[in-house]
C-alpha positions in Angstrom: 6.9 -17.1 5.1 3.4 -16.8 2.6 1.7 -18.6 6.1 2.3 -15.7 8.3 2.0 -13.2 5.1 -1.4 -14.7 5.0 -2.4 -14.5 8.7 -1.7 -11.1 9.6 -4.0 -7.8 8.6 -6.5 -8.4 5.6 -4.5 -10.2 3.5 -5.8 -13.8 3.4 -9.5 -11.8 2.6 -7.9 -9.9 -0.2 -6.5 -13.3 -1.6 -9.9 -14.9 -1.4 -11.5 -11.7 -2.8 -9.0 -11.8 -5.9 -9.7 -15.4 -6.5 -13.3 -15.5 -5.9 -13.5 -12.5 -8.9 -10.9 -14.0 -11.2 -13.0 -17.3 -11.2 -16.7 -15.4 -11.1 -16.5 -12.5 -13.0 -13.5 -12.7 -15.0 -13.6 -16.0 -16.7 -13.9 -14.5 -19.8 -10.8 -12.5 -20.0 -12.3 -10.3 -22.7 -9.4 -7.8 -23.5 -11.0 -4.7 -22.2 -11.8 -7.0 -18.8 -8.0 -7.4 -18.7 -7.3 -3.7 -19.1 -9.4 -2.2 -16.5 -7.9 -4.9 -14.0 -4.6 -3.4 -15.4 -5.6 0.0 -14.7 -7.5 -0.6 -11.6 -3.7 -1.7 -10.1 -2.2 1.3 -11.7 -4.6 3.6 -9.9 -3.6 1.6 -6.5 0.1 2.5 -7.0 -0.9 5.8 -7.7 -3.0 6.2 -4.2 -0.2 4.4 -2.7 1.9 7.3 -2.4 -0.6 9.5 -1.7 -2.3 7.7 0.9 1.1 6.9 2.7 2.2 10.9 2.0 -0.9 12.6 2.9 -3.2 10.6 5.3 -0.7 7.9 6.9 1.9 10.8 7.6 -0.7 13.3 8.4 0.2 15.8 11.7 -1.3 14.2 14.4 -5.3 14.8 15.2 -6.4 16.5 18.4 -9.2 14.2 18.2 -8.4 11.4 20.6 -10.1 8.9 18.2 -8.8 9.7 14.9 -5.2 10.2 16.6 -5.6 6.4 17.7 -6.7 5.5 14.1 -3.9 7.3 13.0 -1.4 5.0 15.5 -2.6 2.0 14.5 -2.6 2.9 10.9 1.0 4.0 10.4 2.5 5.9 13.8 3.1 3.0 15.5 4.5 0.9 12.4 7.4 3.5 12.4 7.8 2.9 16.0 8.2 -0.8 16.0 8.7 -1.5 12.4 9.3 -5.0 12.6 6.0 -5.3 14.5 4.1 -7.7 12.0 0.7 -6.7 13.8 1.1 -3.1 12.7 2.8 -3.7 9.3 -0.5 -4.7 6.7 -3.7 -2.5 6.8 -6.6 -3.8 8.9 -9.6 -5.1 7.3 -11.5 -2.3 9.2 -9.4 0.2 7.0 -9.5 -1.8 3.8 -13.5 -2.5 3.2 -14.6 1.2 3.2 -11.3 2.6 1.0 -12.3 -0.6 -1.4 -16.1 0.8 -1.4 -14.4 3.9 -2.0 -12.5 3.6 -5.0 -15.6 1.0 -6.3 -17.7 4.0 -6.0 -15.3 6.4 -8.1 -15.1 3.6 -10.3 -19.0 3.2 -10.6 -19.3 6.8 -11.0 -16.4 7.3 -13.9 -17.7 3.9 -15.9 -21.2 3.7 -15.3 -20.6 0.1 -16.4 -20.8 -2.7 -13.7 -18.0 -5.2 -15.6 -15.5 -2.3 -15.8 -16.1 -1.4 -12.3 -15.8 -5.1 -10.9 -12.7 -5.3 -13.1 -11.4 -1.8 -11.9 -12.3 -2.8 -7.9 -10.2 -6.4 -8.8 -7.1 -4.6 -10.1 -6.9 -2.4 -7.4 -7.2 -5.4 -4.8 -4.4 -7.1 -6.9 -2.1 -4.0 -6.5 -3.4 -3.9 -2.8 -2.2 -7.5 -2.2 1.0 -7.0 -4.1 1.7 -3.8 -2.0 1.2 -5.7 1.0 3.3 -8.2 -0.2 6.6 -5.8 -1.1 6.1 -4.0 2.4 6.1 -7.6 4.4 9.2 -8.5 2.2 11.0 -5.1 3.0 10.5 -5.7 6.8 11.1 -9.3 7.3 14.7 -11.0 7.4 14.2 -11.9 4.2 16.7 -11.4 0.8 14.8 -10.9 -2.1 15.4 -12.6 -5.1 15.9 -10.0 -7.9 17.8 -7.0 -8.1 14.8 -4.9 -7.8 13.4 -6.7 -5.3 16.7 -5.6 -3.0 16.5 -2.6 -4.0 13.1 -1.5 -3.4 13.9 -3.2 0.2 16.4 -1.0 0.4 14.7 1.9 -0.5 11.6 1.2 1.6 14.1 1.1 4.6 15.7 4.3 4.1 12.0 5.6 5.0 11.8 3.9 8.0 15.7 4.5 9.2 17.0 7.6 7.3 14.1 10.5 6.7 10.1 9.8 6.8 10.0 12.7 4.7 11.8 11.2 1.6 10.7 7.8 -0.2 7.0 6.9 0.3 6.3 4.6 -2.6 6.6 1.1 -1.2 6.4 -0.9 -4.3 7.9 1.9 -6.7 9.8 4.8 -6.5 8.0 6.6 -9.5 5.2 9.0 -7.9 8.1 9.8 -5.2 9.8 11.3 -8.2 7.1 13.4 -9.5 6.2 14.2 -5.8 9.5 15.6 -5.3 10.3 13.1 -2.2 12.7 11.1 -4.2 16.1 11.5 -3.2 19.7 9.9 -3.0 20.5 8.3 0.4 23.6 10.2 0.6 21.8 13.9 0.0 19.2 13.2 3.1 20.4 13.9 6.7 18.6 11.5 9.5 15.7 12.9 10.5 15.4 12.9 14.3 12.0 12.1 13.8 11.9 9.0 11.6 10.7 7.0 14.6 8.4 9.0 16.5 6.5 10.8 13.6 5.5 14.6 14.1 5.3 17.4 12.0 
């Protein structure tokens, strides 16, 4: 299972980058560095929802190149949710997104160590997101009650309504964004597989 996970998308590169960051820059594990890593992960988890809801579920572009990107990044994943090659974020998306996070962190902190730590935290968040997303789509029963529930939660988004349950790792921002609902309270969407607005 882990081998399949690491050979798709950018997962192996993310794992190596995190390992190198831990070995090279976070060796001291000062309390401020650890807090920055945790803050970076939290920033990623907040952006997980906004990226999924507002970017990946954006209306189809009239620009053919952008429409192809939309299909590769998310639309086709809804059409074929079990295809592993469509499940993970490609490196050509992850690298510029990480650079954007790094730029924001650098501007906000004006400190190289804090920026490095925040980026490392965001990469940890992204890798854990990819793992939770992977587990949701493969025939594997998570070991914990929360793992089993979050798997069902994500699959509601794919098989019940694409307008709800955008959080993949947690439902908190869905609650704040008013896209959380009880599964029995939401009618089945006719466009849950073929996304359109």
